C-alpha positions as CSV (number, residue, x, y, z in Angstrom):
1,M,-36.3,-50.6,36.7
2,L,-34.3,-50.3,40.4
3,L,-30.9,-50.1,38.5
4,R,-32.1,-47.4,36.3
5,Q,-33.5,-45.5,39.9
6,L,-30.0,-45.8,41.2
7,A,-28.1,-44.8,38.5
8,V,-30.1,-41.5,37.9
9,L,-29.7,-41.2,41.9
10,S,-25.9,-41.4,41.5
11,V,-25.6,-39.3,39.1
12,S,-27.9,-36.3,40.1
13,G,-25.7,-36.4,43.4
14,M,-22.5,-36.0,42.0
15,R,-20.6,-32.5,41.6
16,F,-17.7,-32.2,39.3
17,P,-15.3,-29.2,40.6
18,G,-14.4,-26.3,38.0
19,R,-16.2,-25.1,35.0
20,G,-20.0,-26.0,35.3
21,S,-21.3,-28.1,32.8
22,R,-24.4,-29.7,32.5
23,H,-24.1,-32.8,35.5
24,S,-23.2,-29.8,37.6
25,P,-25.2,-26.0,38.7
26,V,-21.8,-24.7,40.2
27,P,-22.1,-21.1,37.5
28,W,-19.2,-20.9,35.2
29,G,-16.1,-19.8,36.3
30,E,-16.8,-20.0,39.8
31,G,-15.7,-22.9,41.9
32,P,-12.1,-24.5,42.4
33,E,-9.1,-23.7,39.4
34,W,-10.0,-25.8,36.5
35,N,-7.1,-25.9,35.5
36,S,-5.2,-27.0,38.9
37,P,-3.2,-29.9,39.5
38,G,-5.6,-31.7,41.6
39,C,-8.9,-30.9,38.6
40,A,-6.4,-32.0,35.5
41,R,-6.0,-35.1,37.7
42,R,-9.9,-36.3,38.0
43,R,-10.8,-34.5,34.8
44,P,-8.2,-35.9,31.5
45,A,-6.9,-33.8,29.2
46,W,-9.5,-34.6,26.0
47,R,-11.9,-32.9,28.5
48,L,-9.5,-30.1,28.9
49,R,-8.9,-29.4,25.2
50,Q,-12.7,-29.1,24.9
51,R,-13.0,-26.2,27.6
52,L,-10.2,-24.2,26.0
53,P,-11.1,-21.1,23.9
54,R,-9.5,-21.7,20.4
55,P,-6.8,-18.9,20.3
56,P,-6.8,-17.5,16.9
57,R,-3.6,-19.1,14.1
58,R,-3.1,-15.6,12.2
59,L,-0.5,-13.2,14.1
60,L,-0.8,-9.6,13.8
61,G,1.5,-6.6,14.7
62,R,5.0,-5.8,14.6
63,Q,6.0,-7.2,17.8
64,G,3.7,-11.0,16.2
65,L,1.0,-10.4,18.7
66,A,-2.4,-12.2,18.1
67,L,-5.7,-10.5,18.4
68,P,-7.3,-10.3,22.0
69,V,-9.2,-12.2,22.8
70,R,-11.7,-13.3,25.8
71,V,-10.4,-16.1,27.8
72,P,-12.4,-17.8,31.4
73,A,-12.1,-16.1,34.6
74,A,-10.4,-18.6,36.0
75,V,-7.5,-18.3,33.8
76,R,-7.7,-14.3,34.3
77,A,-7.4,-14.7,38.5
78,G,-3.5,-15.3,37.4
79,E,-0.8,-12.7,38.7
80,E,-0.3,-9.5,36.4
81,G,1.9,-10.2,33.5
82,G,2.0,-13.6,34.1
83,S,1.6,-16.5,31.6
84,H,-0.2,-20.1,31.9
85,R,0.5,-23.0,30.5
86,L,-3.0,-24.7,29.4
87,E,-3.2,-28.2,29.3
88,G,-4.0,-30.2,26.0
89,G,-3.6,-26.7,24.6
90,G,0.1,-26.2,23.9
91,R,0.0,-22.3,23.5
92,E,0.8,-19.8,25.8
93,V,-1.6,-17.2,26.9
94,T,0.2,-13.6,28.8
95,R,-1.5,-10.8,30.1
96,I,-0.8,-7.2,29.2
97,S,-2.3,-5.1,30.9
98,R,-5.5,-4.7,33.6
99,S,-5.7,-0.9,32.4
100,D,-8.7,-2.5,29.9
101,S,-12.3,-2.6,31.8
102,S,-13.0,-6.1,29.5
103,S,-10.1,-7.7,30.7
104,H,-8.7,-8.9,27.1
105,W,-5.3,-11.5,26.5
106,K,-3.6,-12.2,23.7
107,C,-2.6,-15.6,22.5
108,L,0.4,-16.1,20.9
109,E,1.1,-19.0,18.7
110,N,4.5,-21.3,20.0
111,S,4.8,-20.3,23.0
112,V,5.5,-16.6,22.4
113,S,6.0,-13.9,24.8
114,S,4.5,-10.5,24.6
115,T,7.3,-9.0,26.5
116,S,9.8,-10.4,23.8
117,M,9.4,-7.1,22.0
118,G,9.3,-4.7,25.1
119,L,10.9,-1.7,25.7
120,L,14.5,-1.9,28.4
121,I,14.6,1.4,30.2
122,K,16.4,2.4,33.5
123,L,14.4,4.7,35.4
124,K,16.6,4.3,37.9
125,S,20.8,4.1,38.0
126,G,22.7,1.4,39.7
127,R,19.4,-1.1,39.0
128,P,19.0,-3.5,36.8
129,P,16.3,-2.2,33.5
130,E,13.0,-2.8,33.6
131,K,11.1,-4.4,30.5
132,L,8.0,-2.8,29.6
133,L,5.3,-2.7,27.3
134,L,4.8,0.0,24.4
135,E,1.4,0.8,26.6
136,D,2.5,1.0,29.9
137,F,6.1,3.2,28.9
138,E,3.1,5.7,27.3
139,A,1.5,5.1,30.4
140,L,4.5,6.3,32.5
141,V,5.6,9.1,30.2
142,R,1.7,10.9,30.6
143,R,2.3,11.1,34.2
144,G,5.4,12.8,34.3
145,R,7.6,10.1,35.5
146,V,10.2,9.3,32.8
147,P,12.2,12.4,32.0
148,P,13.0,12.8,28.5
149,D,17.5,11.9,29.0
150,T,16.1,8.3,30.5
151,P,18.3,5.1,28.8
152,V,16.2,3.1,26.8
153,S,16.6,0.3,24.3
154,H,13.5,-1.5,22.1
155,P,15.0,-3.9,19.5
156,A,12.8,-2.1,16.2
157,L,12.5,1.6,17.6
158,T,16.3,1.8,18.5
159,R,17.8,-0.8,17.4
160,G,18.7,-2.9,20.4
161,E,21.3,0.5,21.6
162,W,20.8,2.3,24.2
163,W,19.2,5.7,23.3
164,T,17.6,8.6,25.4
165,A,13.7,8.3,25.7
166,A,13.6,12.0,23.9
167,D,15.2,9.6,20.7
168,L,11.8,8.0,20.5
169,E,8.2,8.9,18.2
170,P,6.2,7.6,21.9
171,F,8.0,10.0,24.5
172,H,6.9,13.1,22.4
173,R,3.2,12.0,21.7
174,A,2.4,11.1,25.2
175,S,4.5,13.6,26.6
176,P,2.4,16.6,28.7
177,N,5.5,18.5,27.9
178,Q,6.9,19.6,25.0
179,F,11.0,18.8,24.6
180,P,13.4,19.0,22.2
181,P,13.9,15.7,20.1
182,G,17.2,13.8,20.7
183,A,20.0,13.8,18.5
184,H,18.6,9.8,16.9
185,L,15.6,11.6,16.7
186,A,16.2,14.7,14.5
187,A,18.3,12.7,12.4
188,I,15.7,10.4,11.6
189,R,13.6,13.0,11.1
190,L,15.5,15.1,8.7
191,E,16.1,12.1,6.7
192,K,12.4,11.1,6.4
193,V,11.7,14.8,5.4
194,A,14.7,14.3,2.3
195,E,12.3,10.8,1.3
196,Q,9.4,12.9,1.3
197,E,10.9,15.8,-1.0
198,V,12.0,12.9,-3.2
199,I,8.9,10.9,-3.6
200,R,7.3,14.5,-4.1
201,A,9.4,15.2,-6.6
202,F,9.2,12.2,-8.8
203,H,5.0,12.2,-8.1
204,R,5.1,16.2,-9.5
205,E,7.2,15.0,-12.8
206,T,5.0,11.9,-13.4
207,V,1.9,14.4,-13.2
208,R,3.2,16.5,-15.8
209,Y,4.3,13.6,-17.6
210,S,0.9,11.8,-17.6
211,K,-1.2,14.9,-17.6
212,G,1.1,17.9,-18.3
213,R,2.6,19.3,-21.1
214,L,6.2,17.3,-20.4
215,I,6.3,14.9,-23.3
216,E,6.0,18.0,-25.9
217,E,8.1,20.0,-24.5
218,R,10.9,16.8,-24.7
219,L,10.1,16.5,-27.9
220,G,9.9,20.1,-29.2
221,L,6.3,20.1,-30.1
222,E,4.0,23.1,-30.1
223,S,1.0,22.0,-28.2
224,T,-2.1,21.1,-30.1
225,S,-4.4,24.5,-28.2
226,A,-1.6,26.6,-30.3
227,I,-2.0,24.8,-33.2
228,A,-5.6,24.5,-33.7
229,L,-5.3,28.8,-33.1
230,H,-3.2,28.9,-37.1
231,A,-4.9,29.8,-40.0
232,G,-6.8,27.4,-41.7
233,V,-6.7,24.6,-39.4
234,K,-9.8,23.0,-38.7
235,I,-8.2,20.6,-36.4
236,A,-5.4,19.5,-34.4
237,A,-4.9,15.9,-33.2
238,R,-2.2,14.3,-31.3
239,L,-1.9,11.0,-30.1
240,Q,1.1,9.9,-28.0
241,I,2.5,6.0,-27.6
242,L,3.6,5.0,-24.6
243,E,4.6,1.7,-25.0
244,S,5.8,-0.3,-21.9
245,F,10.0,-0.2,-21.8
246,E,10.0,1.8,-25.2
247,P,10.7,5.2,-26.2
248,E,7.9,7.3,-26.3
249,R,6.2,8.0,-29.7
250,V,3.9,10.7,-31.1
251,L,1.5,10.9,-33.7
252,T,0.4,15.0,-34.7
253,L,-2.3,15.6,-37.0
254,I,-3.1,18.8,-38.5
255,W,-6.3,18.8,-40.4
256,D,-5.6,22.3,-42.6
257,S,-7.9,23.5,-45.1
258,E,-4.7,23.9,-48.0
259,S,-2.5,21.4,-46.9
260,P,-3.3,18.5,-44.4
261,R,-0.6,17.1,-42.7
262,I,1.1,14.1,-40.4
263,C,3.8,14.4,-38.4
264,L,5.4,11.0,-36.7
265,T,8.0,12.0,-34.3
266,R,10.0,9.1,-32.5
267,S,13.0,9.5,-29.5
268,Q,15.7,7.3,-28.9
269,D,16.0,8.0,-25.3
270,S,12.9,7.3,-22.9
271,I,11.3,10.2,-21.1
272,W,10.0,8.2,-18.3
273,D,13.3,6.9,-17.9
274,S,14.9,10.3,-17.6
275,L,12.6,10.7,-14.7
276,P,13.7,11.7,-11.0
277,H,12.7,7.8,-10.0
278,P,12.7,7.1,-5.9
279,E,15.0,4.4,-5.0
280,W,14.5,2.3,-2.2
281,R,17.8,1.1,-0.8
282,R,18.8,-0.2,3.0
283,D,21.4,1.6,4.8
284,T,24.0,-0.2,6.9
285,K,21.6,-0.9,9.5
286,G,19.1,-2.5,7.5
287,R,16.2,0.6,7.2
288,P,15.0,1.1,3.6
289,K,16.2,4.7,2.3
290,A,14.4,6.4,-0.8
291,R,16.6,8.2,-2.3
292,S,16.5,9.6,-5.9
293,C,17.7,7.0,-8.3
294,P,20.4,8.5,-10.8
295,A,18.7,8.8,-14.1
296,P,19.8,8.7,-17.4
297,S,19.8,12.0,-19.3
298,F,17.4,13.0,-22.3
299,R,19.0,14.0,-25.2
300,Q,17.2,16.2,-27.7
301,E,19.7,15.3,-30.5
302,G,18.0,11.9,-30.4
303,V,14.6,13.4,-31.5
304,S,13.4,13.0,-35.2
305,H,10.2,14.4,-37.0
306,Q,8.8,13.0,-39.9
307,W,6.4,14.9,-41.8
308,I,4.1,13.2,-44.4
309,P,1.6,15.4,-46.7
310,A,-2.1,13.9,-46.7
311,S,-5.4,14.6,-49.0
312,S,-8.3,15.8,-47.4
313,S,-10.4,13.1,-49.4
314,L,-7.6,10.1,-47.3
315,L,-8.5,11.7,-44.0
316,E,-11.9,12.1,-45.0
317,F,-11.6,8.1,-46.1
318,H,-10.5,6.9,-43.3
319,L,-11.5,9.2,-39.8
320,G,-14.6,10.8,-41.4
321,T,-14.8,14.6,-41.8
322,A,-13.6,16.9,-39.3
323,D,-16.7,17.7,-37.5
324,Q,-17.1,14.2,-37.2
325,L,-14.0,13.3,-36.3
326,L,-14.4,15.7,-33.3
327,K,-17.5,13.7,-32.6
328,R,-16.4,10.6,-32.4
329,A,-13.1,11.7,-30.0
330,I,-16.1,13.2,-27.3
331,R,-18.0,10.3,-27.8
332,T,-14.7,7.7,-27.3
333,G,-13.7,9.9,-23.8
334,T,-11.1,7.6,-21.5
335,S,-11.2,4.4,-20.8
336,S,-8.9,1.6,-19.3
337,A,-8.5,-2.2,-19.4
338,G,-7.3,-2.2,-15.4
339,C,-3.4,-3.9,-16.8
340,I,-0.6,-2.8,-15.2
341,D,1.9,-2.7,-18.3
342,G,0.7,-2.6,-22.0
343,T,0.4,0.3,-24.4
344,T,-1.1,3.8,-22.5
345,Y,-2.6,6.1,-25.4
346,R,-3.0,9.7,-24.5
347,H,-5.3,11.1,-27.3
348,L,-5.6,14.9,-27.2
349,M,-7.5,16.9,-30.4
350,S,-8.2,21.1,-30.3
351,S,-10.7,22.9,-32.9
352,G,-10.2,26.3,-31.2
353,T,-13.4,26.1,-29.3
354,N,-13.1,22.3,-28.3
355,E,-10.4,20.9,-25.9
356,I,-10.2,16.8,-25.3
357,D,-7.8,15.3,-23.3
358,A,-8.6,11.4,-23.4
359,T,-6.4,8.1,-22.1
360,W,-6.5,4.6,-23.4
361,E,-5.1,1.8,-21.0
362,N,-4.4,-1.5,-23.2
363,P,-7.4,-0.4,-25.4
364,V,-7.4,-4.3,-27.6
365,L,-8.7,-5.7,-24.1
366,D,-10.9,-3.1,-23.0
367,A,-14.4,-4.0,-23.9
368,R,-15.1,-0.7,-25.1
369,K,-14.5,-0.7,-28.8
370,G,-14.1,3.0,-29.3
371,P,-10.5,3.4,-28.3
372,L,-9.4,0.1,-30.4
373,E,-11.9,1.6,-33.8
374,F,-9.9,5.0,-33.5
375,L,-6.9,3.6,-33.4
376,T,-7.6,0.7,-36.1
377,S,-8.3,3.7,-38.2
378,Y,-5.1,5.8,-37.4
379,A,-3.2,2.2,-38.9
380,A,-5.4,2.3,-41.8
381,L,-4.3,5.9,-42.6
382,L,-1.0,4.9,-41.9
383,S,-1.0,1.9,-44.2
384,A,-2.9,4.2,-46.8
385,L,0.7,6.6,-46.2
386,N,2.7,3.8,-47.0
387,E,3.8,4.1,-43.4
388,D,4.2,1.2,-40.9
389,P,1.1,0.5,-39.1
390,R,3.3,-0.8,-36.3
391,F,3.9,3.0,-35.0
392,L,0.8,2.8,-33.2
393,G,1.8,-0.6,-30.8
394,D,2.1,-4.4,-31.7
395,L,-1.2,-4.8,-30.1
396,V,-2.9,-2.6,-33.3
397,P,-4.0,-4.9,-36.1
398,P,-2.8,-3.5,-39.4
């Protein structure tokens, strides 16, 4: 009993230096420096590792910076811009700025300093360049302390070369006054405008290809709306088969009261390949640039039209009546299986008063069976006309 009381008294009288613990009433973050050499001798390394905050492992940003985390108050007392090697942790913590009231830090893996991608700037001639973070550089620009002709260098923004401050977008973004861009920045802006124009031109053509009349114009086909206005035409339907890595194929159905007929249109050249695709290439300095790729020309002489006569009874046997076919197309609508490559079908139908424009992407893989049933009916109609049903694609069963 006496030994137990002596042990309790000895433990209650102990005062561990540094950060407070369950044995000491010293508040957390006060007292002597817990990572000082003297403290490190009195406390083992495994105890220090328990007190260290665990820095994030995933690095973010172009500069290889990690997420901002809070660190102990003892470490926050370091010098501005200084770094501390924490014993047992194996990582280096570097301060970035005191402007943030929360005193955030950025922990970097493998002892990578946050100033390794800093901006070199020559504010005064005859003196060595100073290394600043972009945030500090923009702060100086806001205060008007950086003239536009100040030499600057950055591994990413200037590719290690010495440019003027007017050649940097952060300078114009933070400057309270308007200055003309430097020669390098003006050339970069012109290149960006040219790249955006290439991308916009490709986007316009893709919209015409998928939703407009580009395919009909290239193949020399009359629109379904114009065909439906002809005398005696009940329904004009068109199925565009857009198979990956293959030329476009088009099936046109003209349901005429006197002479129903089907037209199979084939092309030797791909319309999609003839579009002005943007091509990303790196220039001599390693920068990716978008340029208009030289596309093969589309030859009109490679287009063939095959007209096949059909009877109304044959159409009604495989597709139903004209009214049933129209209601079936309205009920089917647009569907997608969510796949990238494969076969896309665009189904157009016009009856003079109704216009239908539906898109089916890989209907075999689609949970909705309406598009697949439609294609099966078209394939059965082609088989009845002694034509190859694989005209609709290999995915469609005969």
